[in-house]
N, C-alpha and C positions, 0 to 999 in steps of 0.2 A: 245335680251332681250326681255320680254313682254312688251308690247306698254302702258298696262294698269296701269306700276308702276308710283305712282305719285312722283314729287320730293322729297315731305316728308321722304320717303324711304332713300333717300341718306343721309339726315341730321341724321336720326335714326343710320343708320349705322354706319356713322362718330362717332355719340356721345358713342355708345356701344364698339366701338374699342379704342375710346380715353379714356373711363374708366376703362378698362380691362388693358392696356398698362401703362397710367398713375402711376396705384397703384403697377402693376409688378416692373416698372423702379425706381420708387421711394423707394421702398423696397429693392430691388438686390444694388441699387445704396450705400444705406446706408452698406448694408452686405460686397458688393465688394469694397468700399470705390473710387467711380468713378465720379468725378466732371462733365465730360461728360456726363454721364448717367443720371445723378439729373438732368442737364440742358435740356436733352431731355425728361425727364419724366413730368418736370416743363413746357414746351412746349407743349406737350399733356394736362396737367392739364387745361392749358389755352383754347385746342383746345375744351374745353368740351364746355365753356363758348361761344365761337366763333360760334361752330355749333348750339348752342341752341338759339343765337340770328339769326341765319338762318333760324331755323326751327321756330322761331315766325314770322319771317318776310315772309316767304311763308305761313304761316296761315292767318295771315293778309290781304296778298295780294290777298286770293281768295274771300275776304268777297265782295259780291254784292256792287254797286254803291249805295250812298244815297245822299240827300240834300245837304250835305257838301262835298261830293265827286263825283260828276256828272262823272267824268271818271272813276271811281273805286278807288281800293285801291293797285293798281298793283306796283306802286314805294315802297310800304312799302318793297319789295324784294331787291331795290338797297339800301335803308335806312339800310338794316339788313347787307348786303355785307360792306357797310363804317363803321358800328360798327364794326363787324368782324375786320376789317383793322385797326381799332385805338388799339383794344385790343391785336392783333398781334405785333401792333409796341410797345406796353407797355411793353409786354413779353420779345420781343426782347432785347430792351434795358436793361431790368434786368438781362437778361442772360448775355449781354456782358459786365456789368458794374461787374458781378460776375465773369465771366471769366478771365477779365484782372487784378481783385483784386487776383485771384489765381495764376497767373503769376509770379506777383510782390511776394506773399507770396507762393513762391512756396515749396510743399511738396516731396521730393522726396522718393515716395513709388507708386509702380504698382499697378494698380486695378487687383481683381481677373480677371480670365479668364470666371467666368460667366456673367462678365458685357458686355464683347464682345457677348456672344452668346446669353443675351437678347437683345442687339442692333438688332444683325443679324435677330432675330427671328421678332422684331419690323419691320424692315424695310419689311420684306416679307409680313405681314399683310397689311401695310400701302400701299405697291403697288399694292395689290388686291383689297384694298377700292377705290383706285385712278382709277384704270382699272374700276371700276363699276361706280361711281360718273362722271367719263368723259364722258361714253357711255350715262348715265341718262342725264346729261347735254345737250348733242348734240340732243337726242332724244326730250326732253321736252324745249329745248331753256330758260332753266331756266338759269339766269346770278348769282343767288346766289348758285345754284349747282356748277357752273363753278369757283366760287371762292372756295367752299368748296373742289372741286378736285384739284384745285390748292394748296391749302393748305396742302391736303394728300400727294401730289408730294412732296410738301417741307419735310413733316414730314420724309417720307421715306429717303429723300436724307440725312436730318437730320441725321438719325439712323446709316444710312452709313457712314457719318462721324464721330459718334460717335466710331464705330468699330476701323474706321483705327487710333483714336486718342487713342484707349486702347490698340489696337496691338503694335503700336508704345513706349507706356510706358512700356510695356514688355522686350523692348529691351535697357533698361535703358535712353530712351528718354522721361523723366518725364514732361516735357513741353508739349508732346504731347495731354495729357489728357484734360488739361485748354485750350489748343490750339484749339482742336475740343470743347470745350465749346463755344469760342470765334467764330469760324465758325458758328455753331449752331446759335447764336444769328444774326449774321450778314444774313444769310438766311432767318431767322425768318422775319425780317426787308425787305429784298427786295421783298419777297413775298407781303408783308402788304403794302409796297408802290406798287407794280404791281395791286392790287385788288382795294386801293384808288384810283389812276389814273383811271382805267377804269370804275369804279362804279361813280366818281365825273365829268366824263366825258358824262356818260349817263343822271346825274341828272341835267345837266347844258343843256340838250337837244345837247349836240353833237353827229354827225352823220358822218361816212367815207364818204367823199366828192367823192372818185371813185364809191362806189356803187350808190350814188344819179346819179351818170351821166349815169351809166348804166341802172336806171328806166328810166332817163329822154330819152335816144336812143330808149327803147323798146316802151316808150309811143308815141312818134314822129311819129313812123312808123303803129300804131292805125289808120285804116280809117277813115277818117273824121276831122283827127286832122291836122291844116295848122302849128301852131307852138306851143312848150310848152315854156311858158312865163318863169313858176316856178315850182321847186319842192323840197319841205323840207321833211324831215321824223325825228322823234322821237321815244323813246323806253318807253313802259310804261310796266314795269316787263318785260317779254318774247314776248310781241307782238310790232309789228312795225304800228307806225300811219302815213300814207302818205297823205301829201296835196299837190295838183296838181293845176295848173291854166293853162288852155290852152287856145287858140285861134282858131275859127271854122269859117268857111263862116257865114258872117252877116245876110244872107238870110235865113239861116235855121230858122226853127219854133223849138218851146221847146221842141215837141216830137224828133224831129230828135238830137237835142240837147243832150239831156238825154239819147238816145241808144248810142251816143260815149261816154259818160261818162261811161255808164254800161259797154262797152266794155274794157276801161281802167281798171275798177274794176275788170274784171274776167282775165284781162291778170295779173294783180299785184297778184291775187291771185293764178291764175293756175302756174306763173313761179318763184314766190317767196313766197307763202302761206302768202302775206298781207290780212289779214281780214279786216282790214278798210283802204280805201282811199278815200278821200274828195277830190272829182274834182269841180274845181271853171271853169265855161265856161264864155269866153270873146267872142267879136266880134273880127274877124282879122282887122286889119288898113291898107289897101292897099295905100300905098302913089302913089300918081299919077306921072307917068314919066314926066318929063320936055322934052317940043320938041324942 
């Protein structure tokens, strides 16, 4: 993949795919009489709004810092993912309610095979979009595009479930089609919850303690560091901001202490691509031995 591809490309690709697929599914679901395909089409229709929210968040996150945002606008990317999660949950609940309603008022009519072929085609398209966005998210370390990729995979699985439901209905299992719609709704809600949990964790400055311990061990090996007193990290968009407190020989002058801090910044940048590391230097406290 071209390293110059921007994260917005993934959002635009998702929007284009969702517009085309939602139109096709909603039309075919009406012609073929498939509740599951209609739910799948409504899911894709909601995804247009979700991907648009992600795109807006990515655009805002690239704005330079100003007097009101001294750390920049990177967290707009997290907020867009949060908005996407809420929208997905709303649509998922709507699809669930409609699916249960169809089970209660079951119509003993099998959808046409055209609905199954449409669902299969949609699954292949979304698997391709998912593969593209997954690679793009890893390359750009974009949390919003990672959320979009999860949504893409969810949509592909939803379409596969839709096909299963429609095929089952062809064998007089008429409840398969509305059951597939219910499963679609549950998968949408599950994906929404996963995105919400991960995004809210980042917005509240949550960070994996195992990764922090790894940073701490590496910093402790830097020449001149006598003790790593504290290590904290948080995410701003797709960037890690690292705050480190170290203790050094109290006899060192400012220049030598600054050199140690520079070495820590270089190690974090080289080993973990952390561009911003704030190092606070303190004198080491030597407790006298009791004789």
